[in-house]
C-alpha positions as CSV (number, residue, x, y, z in Angstrom):
1,M,30.9,-19.6,-14.8
2,A,29.6,-17.0,-17.2
3,K,31.8,-15.5,-19.9
4,K,33.9,-12.6,-18.8
5,K,33.8,-10.6,-22.1
6,A,31.6,-7.5,-21.5
7,K,29.6,-5.6,-24.0
8,A,28.9,-2.0,-23.0
9,A,26.0,-1.6,-25.4
10,I,24.0,-3.7,-27.9
11,R,23.9,-2.0,-31.3
12,P,23.2,-4.4,-34.1
13,A,22.0,-2.5,-37.2
14,K,19.0,-3.5,-39.2
15,R,18.4,-6.9,-37.6
16,T,15.0,-8.5,-38.4
17,A,12.7,-10.4,-36.1
18,A,11.4,-12.8,-38.6
19,K,12.2,-13.9,-42.2
20,A,10.0,-12.3,-44.8
21,T,7.4,-14.8,-45.9
22,P,5.4,-14.9,-49.2
23,I,1.7,-14.7,-48.4
24,R,-1.4,-14.1,-50.5
25,K,-3.4,-10.9,-50.6
26,G,-6.3,-10.7,-53.0
27,G,-5.2,-14.0,-54.5
28,K,-1.8,-12.7,-55.4
29,P,1.5,-13.7,-53.8
30,Q,3.1,-10.8,-51.9
31,L,6.2,-10.5,-49.8
32,V,5.9,-9.2,-46.2
33,E,8.9,-7.1,-45.5
34,P,10.5,-7.4,-42.0
35,K,10.8,-4.3,-40.0
36,Q,14.3,-3.0,-39.7
37,I,16.0,-2.1,-36.4
38,L,17.6,1.3,-36.7
39,D,21.0,2.0,-35.1
40,D,19.7,5.1,-33.3
41,D,16.6,3.2,-31.9
42,I,18.6,0.3,-30.4
43,D,21.3,2.6,-29.0
44,P,20.6,3.0,-25.2
45,H,22.2,6.5,-25.4
46,H,24.1,6.0,-22.1
47,Q,26.0,9.0,-20.9
48,W,28.5,7.3,-18.6
49,K,30.8,10.3,-18.5
50,R,28.2,12.4,-16.8
51,P,26.5,12.0,-13.3
52,L,23.3,9.9,-13.3
53,Q,20.6,12.5,-13.4
54,A,17.4,12.9,-11.4
55,P,15.9,16.0,-12.9
56,G,12.6,17.8,-12.2
57,H,9.4,16.0,-13.1
58,T,8.0,18.5,-15.6
59,Q,9.3,18.8,-19.2
60,V,11.0,22.1,-20.0
61,D,12.3,23.8,-23.1
62,F,15.7,24.6,-21.8
63,E,17.1,21.1,-21.0
64,E,16.4,17.6,-22.0
65,R,15.2,15.4,-19.2
66,V,13.4,12.3,-20.4
67,N,13.0,11.8,-24.1
68,F,9.8,9.8,-24.2
69,R,9.7,9.1,-27.9
70,R,13.3,7.9,-27.8
71,L,12.3,5.7,-24.8
72,H,9.4,4.2,-26.8
73,N,11.6,3.6,-29.9
74,Y,14.3,1.9,-27.8
75,R,11.9,-0.4,-26.0
76,V,10.3,-1.5,-29.3
77,A,13.7,-2.0,-30.9
78,R,14.8,-4.2,-27.9
79,V,11.6,-6.3,-28.3
80,R,12.3,-6.7,-32.0
81,Q,15.9,-7.7,-31.3
82,A,14.9,-10.3,-28.7
83,L,12.2,-11.6,-31.0
84,A,14.8,-12.0,-33.8
85,G,16.8,-14.6,-31.9
86,S,13.9,-16.4,-30.3
87,G,12.5,-18.5,-33.1
88,L,9.1,-16.9,-32.4
89,G,7.0,-15.1,-35.0
90,A,5.3,-12.7,-32.5
91,L,4.9,-11.9,-28.9
92,L,1.4,-11.7,-27.3
93,S,1.5,-10.1,-23.9
94,F,-1.1,-9.9,-21.1
95,D,1.5,-8.9,-18.5
96,Q,0.9,-5.2,-17.9
97,H,4.7,-4.4,-17.8
98,N,5.2,-6.1,-21.1
99,I,2.3,-4.3,-22.6
100,R,3.6,-0.9,-21.4
101,Y,7.2,-1.8,-22.6
102,T,5.9,-2.7,-26.1
103,T,3.1,0.0,-26.6
104,S,3.8,2.8,-24.1
105,T,0.2,2.6,-23.0
106,V,-1.2,2.2,-19.5
107,I,-4.5,2.4,-17.7
108,G,-5.4,2.2,-14.0
109,E,-3.7,-0.1,-11.5
110,W,-7.0,-2.0,-11.2
111,A,-6.2,-3.7,-14.5
112,R,-3.0,-5.3,-13.3
113,D,-4.4,-8.8,-12.6
114,K,-7.5,-8.8,-14.8
115,L,-5.8,-10.3,-17.9
116,L,-8.2,-8.3,-20.2
117,R,-5.7,-6.0,-21.9
118,Y,-3.3,-7.5,-24.4
119,S,-0.7,-6.4,-27.0
120,L,0.8,-8.1,-30.1
121,I,3.9,-7.4,-32.0
122,T,5.4,-9.4,-34.9
123,G,8.7,-9.1,-36.5
124,N,7.0,-7.6,-39.6
125,G,4.6,-5.1,-38.2
126,E,3.8,-2.3,-35.7
127,P,2.5,-3.0,-32.1
128,Y,-1.2,-3.7,-31.5
129,I,-3.0,-2.9,-28.3
130,W,-6.4,-4.2,-27.3
131,D,-7.7,-2.2,-24.3
132,F,-10.7,-1.7,-22.1
133,G,-13.6,0.1,-23.7
134,S,-12.9,3.8,-24.2
135,A,-9.2,3.4,-23.4
136,A,-8.6,2.2,-27.0
137,K,-10.3,5.4,-28.3
138,H,-8.2,7.4,-25.9
139,H,-5.0,5.8,-27.3
140,K,-6.1,6.8,-30.8
141,L,-6.3,10.4,-29.7
142,Y,-3.2,10.6,-27.5
143,A,-0.8,7.9,-28.6
144,P,0.4,9.0,-32.1
145,W,3.3,6.6,-31.9
146,L,0.8,3.8,-32.5
147,K,-1.3,3.3,-35.6
148,T,-4.9,4.3,-35.0
149,E,-6.1,1.0,-36.6
150,N,-3.9,-0.9,-34.2
151,C,-5.7,0.5,-31.1
152,R,-8.7,-1.8,-30.6
153,A,-11.3,-2.4,-28.0
154,G,-10.9,-5.8,-26.4
155,M,-12.6,-7.8,-23.8
156,L,-11.9,-11.3,-22.5
157,G,-12.7,-13.2,-19.4
158,M,-11.7,-10.9,-16.6
159,R,-10.4,-14.0,-14.8
160,G,-13.7,-15.8,-15.2
161,A,-16.0,-13.0,-14.1
162,V,-17.8,-12.9,-17.5
163,G,-18.8,-16.6,-17.1
164,S,-18.0,-19.8,-19.0
165,D,-19.0,-18.7,-22.5
166,L,-16.0,-18.9,-24.8
167,T,-17.2,-16.5,-27.6
168,L,-15.0,-13.6,-26.5
169,F,-11.9,-15.8,-26.3
170,R,-12.7,-17.5,-29.7
171,D,-13.2,-14.2,-31.5
172,A,-10.0,-12.8,-30.0
173,A,-8.0,-15.8,-31.1
174,K,-9.3,-15.6,-34.6
175,E,-8.5,-11.9,-34.8
176,I,-5.0,-12.5,-33.6
177,K,-4.5,-15.4,-36.1
178,A,-5.7,-13.2,-39.0
179,I,-3.1,-10.5,-38.1
180,L,-0.3,-13.2,-37.8
181,D,-1.3,-14.4,-41.3
182,E,-1.5,-10.9,-42.7
183,E,2.0,-10.1,-41.4
184,G,3.5,-13.3,-42.7
185,V,4.2,-15.1,-39.4
186,G,1.0,-17.3,-39.1
187,H,3.1,-20.4,-39.6
188,M,5.5,-19.5,-36.7
189,P,5.1,-20.1,-32.9
190,V,3.8,-17.2,-30.8
191,G,5.3,-16.3,-27.4
192,V,2.8,-15.7,-24.6
193,D,3.7,-14.4,-21.1
194,V,0.6,-15.0,-18.9
195,V,-2.8,-16.1,-20.0
196,E,-6.2,-17.4,-18.9
197,P,-6.6,-21.1,-19.7
198,P,-9.6,-20.6,-22.0
199,M,-7.6,-18.0,-24.1
200,L,-4.7,-20.5,-24.3
201,F,-7.0,-23.2,-25.6
202,E,-8.7,-21.0,-28.2
203,L,-5.3,-19.8,-29.5
204,Q,-4.3,-23.5,-30.0
205,K,-7.7,-24.3,-31.6
206,A,-7.0,-21.4,-34.1
207,G,-3.8,-23.2,-35.2
208,I,-1.4,-21.1,-33.2
209,E,1.6,-22.9,-31.6
210,V,2.0,-21.2,-28.1
211,R,5.4,-21.0,-26.5
212,D,6.8,-19.2,-23.4
213,G,7.3,-15.6,-24.4
214,Q,8.1,-14.2,-20.9
215,Q,11.8,-15.0,-21.2
216,T,12.0,-13.3,-24.5
217,M,10.4,-10.2,-23.1
218,L,12.6,-10.2,-20.0
219,L,15.6,-10.5,-22.2
220,A,14.5,-7.4,-24.1
221,R,14.0,-5.5,-20.8
222,E,17.4,-6.5,-19.4
223,I,19.5,-3.5,-20.5
224,K,18.1,-0.1,-19.4
225,S,18.5,2.9,-21.7
226,H,19.6,6.4,-20.5
227,D,15.9,7.4,-20.2
228,E,15.0,4.3,-18.2
229,I,17.8,4.9,-15.8
230,T,16.8,8.5,-15.4
231,L,13.3,7.5,-14.5
232,L,14.5,4.9,-12.0
233,N,16.8,7.5,-10.4
234,M,13.9,9.9,-10.2
235,A,11.7,7.3,-8.5
236,S,14.5,6.6,-6.0
237,A,14.9,10.3,-5.3
238,M,11.3,10.4,-4.2
239,V,11.9,7.6,-1.7
240,D,15.0,9.4,-0.4
241,G,12.6,12.1,0.8
242,V,10.1,9.7,2.2
243,Y,12.8,8.1,4.4
244,Q,13.6,11.5,5.8
245,D,9.9,11.8,6.8
246,I,9.9,8.3,8.3
247,A,13.0,9.0,10.3
248,E,11.3,12.1,11.8
249,A,8.0,10.4,12.5
250,L,9.5,7.2,13.9
251,K,8.7,7.5,17.7
252,P,7.0,5.4,20.3
253,G,3.3,5.4,19.9
254,I,3.1,5.6,16.2
255,K,1.7,2.5,14.4
256,E,3.4,0.5,11.6
257,S,0.3,1.3,9.5
258,E,0.6,5.0,10.1
259,I,4.1,4.9,8.7
260,V,2.7,3.2,5.6
261,A,0.0,5.9,5.3
262,L,2.6,8.7,5.7
263,A,4.8,7.2,3.1
264,A,2.1,6.5,0.6
265,G,0.6,10.0,0.9
266,R,4.0,11.6,0.5
267,L,4.8,9.6,-2.6
268,Y,1.5,10.5,-4.3
269,E,2.1,14.1,-3.4
270,M,5.5,13.9,-5.2
271,G,4.0,12.3,-8.3
272,S,4.1,8.6,-7.8
273,D,1.7,6.8,-10.2
274,C,1.5,3.6,-8.1
275,V,2.5,2.8,-4.5
276,E,2.5,-1.0,-5.0
277,A,3.5,-1.9,-1.4
278,I,5.2,-0.7,1.7
279,N,6.5,-3.1,4.3
280,S,6.6,-1.7,7.8
281,I,8.0,-4.1,10.4
282,A,9.2,-3.4,14.0
283,G,10.2,-5.0,17.3
284,E,9.6,-8.7,17.7
285,R,8.1,-8.9,14.2
286,C,11.5,-8.3,12.6
287,S,12.6,-11.9,12.9
288,P,11.5,-13.9,10.9
289,H,10.7,-11.3,8.2
290,P,6.9,-11.3,7.6
291,H,6.8,-9.1,4.5
292,N,3.8,-7.0,5.5
293,F,2.6,-4.4,8.0
294,T,0.2,-4.3,10.9
295,D,-1.2,-1.9,13.4
296,R,1.5,-2.6,16.0
297,L,2.7,0.3,18.0
298,I,6.3,1.3,17.8
299,R,8.1,1.1,21.1
300,P,11.4,2.5,22.6
301,G,14.4,0.5,21.5
302,D,12.6,-1.3,18.6
303,Q,14.5,-2.1,15.5
304,A,12.3,-1.3,12.6
305,F,12.7,-1.7,8.8
306,F,10.7,-0.6,5.8
307,D,10.5,-1.4,2.1
308,V,9.1,1.2,-0.2
309,I,7.9,-0.1,-3.6
310,H,6.4,2.5,-5.9
311,S,6.7,3.6,-9.5
312,F,7.2,6.8,-11.3
313,I,6.2,6.7,-15.0
314,G,6.1,3.0,-14.5
315,Y,9.6,2.5,-13.2
316,R,9.8,1.0,-9.8
317,T,11.8,1.2,-6.6
318,C,12.6,-1.6,-4.1
319,Y,14.2,0.3,-1.3
320,Y,14.7,-1.0,2.3
321,R,16.1,0.9,5.3
322,T,16.5,-0.1,8.9
323,F,16.3,2.2,12.0
324,A,16.6,1.8,15.7
325,V,14.0,3.8,17.7
326,G,15.5,6.1,20.2
327,R,18.5,3.8,21.0
328,A,20.2,0.7,19.8
329,T,21.4,-2.5,21.5
330,A,24.7,-4.3,20.8
331,P,23.0,-7.2,19.0
332,Q,21.1,-4.8,16.8
333,R,24.3,-2.9,15.9
334,T,26.1,-6.2,15.2
335,A,23.4,-7.5,12.9
336,Y,23.4,-4.2,11.0
337,R,27.2,-4.3,10.5
338,K,26.9,-7.8,9.1
339,A,24.1,-6.9,6.7
340,R,26.1,-3.8,5.5
341,E,29.2,-5.9,5.0
342,W,27.3,-8.4,2.9
343,M,25.8,-5.6,1.0
344,D,29.2,-3.9,0.2
345,N,30.7,-7.2,-0.8
346,A,27.9,-8.0,-3.3
347,I,28.0,-4.5,-4.8
348,A,31.7,-4.6,-5.3
349,L,31.2,-7.7,-7.6
350,L,28.5,-6.1,-9.7
351,K,30.4,-5.0,-12.7
352,P,30.2,-5.8,-16.5
353,G,31.7,-9.1,-17.4
354,M,31.1,-10.7,-14.0
355,G,29.1,-13.9,-13.9
356,S,25.9,-13.9,-11.8
357,D,27.1,-17.2,-10.2
358,E,30.2,-15.4,-8.9
359,V,28.1,-12.8,-7.2
360,A,25.7,-15.4,-5.8
361,N,28.7,-17.3,-4.3
362,A,29.6,-14.2,-2.3
363,L,26.2,-13.9,-0.8
364,P,25.6,-15.2,2.8
365,T,24.3,-18.8,3.0
366,A,21.0,-19.9,4.5
367,E,23.0,-21.3,7.5
368,D,24.5,-17.8,8.1
369,I,21.0,-16.4,8.8
370,G,19.6,-19.5,10.6
371,F,17.6,-21.2,7.9
372,P,17.8,-24.9,7.0
373,S,18.0,-24.5,3.2
374,E,18.5,-22.0,0.5
375,I,14.9,-22.2,-0.6
376,D,13.8,-21.4,3.0
377,A,16.1,-18.4,3.0
378,F,15.2,-17.2,-0.6
379,G,14.5,-13.5,-1.0
380,L,16.5,-12.3,2.1
381,N,20.0,-12.0,0.6
382,F,19.8,-11.7,-3.2
383,C,19.8,-9.3,-6.2
384,H,17.1,-8.7,-8.7
385,G,16.7,-6.7,-11.8
386,L,14.5,-3.7,-11.6
387,G,12.6,-1.7,-14.2
388,L,8.9,-1.6,-15.1
389,G,8.6,-4.7,-13.1
390,L,9.7,-5.2,-9.5
391,H,11.6,-8.4,-10.3
392,E,13.3,-8.6,-13.7
393,R,16.3,-10.4,-15.1
394,P,18.9,-11.0,-14.0
395,L,18.0,-12.4,-10.6
396,I,21.0,-13.4,-8.6
397,S,20.6,-15.9,-5.7
398,R,22.1,-19.0,-4.3
399,V,18.9,-20.8,-5.4
400,T,19.1,-20.1,-9.1
401,S,22.3,-18.6,-10.3
402,F,24.6,-21.6,-10.1
403,R,22.4,-23.5,-12.5
404,E,22.0,-20.7,-15.1
405,P,24.7,-18.0,-14.7
406,I,24.2,-14.8,-16.7
407,E,27.0,-12.4,-17.8
408,L,26.4,-8.9,-16.3
409,K,26.4,-6.0,-18.7
410,A,26.5,-2.2,-18.4
411,G,23.0,-0.8,-18.3
412,M,21.6,-3.4,-16.0
413,V,19.9,-2.1,-12.9
414,F,19.7,-4.2,-9.7
415,A,18.1,-4.0,-6.3
416,V,20.6,-5.6,-3.8
417,E,19.0,-6.9,-0.6
418,T,20.6,-8.2,2.6
419,Y,19.1,-9.4,5.9
420,C,20.7,-10.4,9.1
421,P,18.8,-11.5,12.3
422,A,20.1,-10.3,15.6
423,T,21.3,-12.6,18.4
424,D,18.5,-11.3,20.7
425,G,16.1,-13.5,18.7
426,I,13.7,-10.7,17.7
427,S,15.6,-7.9,16.0
428,A,17.0,-7.9,12.5
429,A,18.7,-5.6,10.0
430,R,17.4,-5.2,6.4
431,I,19.2,-3.1,3.8
432,E,18.6,-2.6,0.1
433,E,20.4,-0.5,-2.4
434,E,19.5,0.1,-6.0
435,V,22.5,0.1,-8.3
436,V,23.2,0.9,-12.0
437,L,25.9,-1.1,-13.7
438,T,28.2,1.4,-15.4
439,P,31.3,0.3,-17.4
440,N,33.3,1.0,-14.3
441,G,31.1,-0.8,-11.8
442,A,28.0,-0.3,-9.7
443,K,26.6,3.2,-9.0
444,I,24.2,3.4,-6.0
445,I,21.1,5.5,-6.6
446,T,19.4,5.0,-3.3
447,L,20.9,7.8,-1.3
448,Y,19.3,7.9,2.2
449,P,22.3,7.1,4.5
450,A,22.7,3.5,5.4
451,E,26.4,3.0,6.1
452,D,25.7,2.8,9.8
453,L,22.5,2.0,11.8
454,P,20.4,5.2,11.9
455,I,18.9,6.0,15.3
456,A,15.5,7.7,14.8
457,N,14.9,10.4,17.4
458,P,17.7,9.4,19.8
459,Y,17.2,9.8,23.6
């Protein structure tokens, strides 16, 4: 069981990410000074005595909404802090969420899986970003929080599309090794999150010991600052409105895919920067959960559920709601009541100092929902961290949390998901709430009503 002692905020002053190391510059020994973590940068600036805000999307001169420079400084400080306790000298990231967290840069969604952008940060230097062609020049002009010389054009394999020649990988590995040596950490292991095999091999040939860096980055991203929580709340507010549109449009004759189109269009109109996915599932497709959408026509009496996954300024939602179309049957209502009860029980346990294993123990078992094992039922009744990524730490489930419990802390943000199949063999209830862990417990930020089964356009 995880320790019960809670920490409301992490505020170590002037912690360093790597020990200063004598190196040679111009033939003379020189000491590389570690970067210091300032108190104000690592402070999440939570405002727990005030309501969680979801302000307008534009910046104004008469109230502070999101302080983006404070957001960047906090994220970099969190990375430095995580790096300090990791035994690593640097973090090399190809994961787009880690790159954004470290550098506050982003390009089009098309780059998400190409593994051609990458960032580097050591304990002794400022973040570097290698980006696609002219994007690096753009960062030099529009990202003054980064050193201009640290914004570099980069090009690797594009997941094999450039062919089997290793020159690009080899040159990149040599450049990275030179920076590591320059900043005094060339002798230390480097954490890498995701990487193409040729790049991994060239890093090793360059004399770099490669270790897993994803856990270090996810540890850094675990506690959300006031600005991050505000952005998550703003993203949720957009989906509140989308569900109102869905409830009004959900009638016999409309397709699952049309609901997806409606929701995606509405989100982009409101300012979403990425509609990652929308599940739209109705009728006999509800059980078992297929995690997709089709062109099936909605019919009278269908149970239908939806998941809206989008991001605003990078921060994501994972937000399910279930409806009955026109009318609801007794099995549908019973399934919904069970799913809601499981939801409320889990949320009641989400508080600082609680162990993730204790929360997992309160979740329904695989047997409760008709599955033979917990791995078969994974992803239907669980909690997952939410931020720049859809699934962040901590993840709470009956599959993982008993082996590696984590103490919950104020500032964590979770998406809590429950699923209950109906006894009619085809219907099912699916609910999801996003919650912010405050010092006094969980605060729900997904506000479209879900206490009782909503009936869309009742007869």
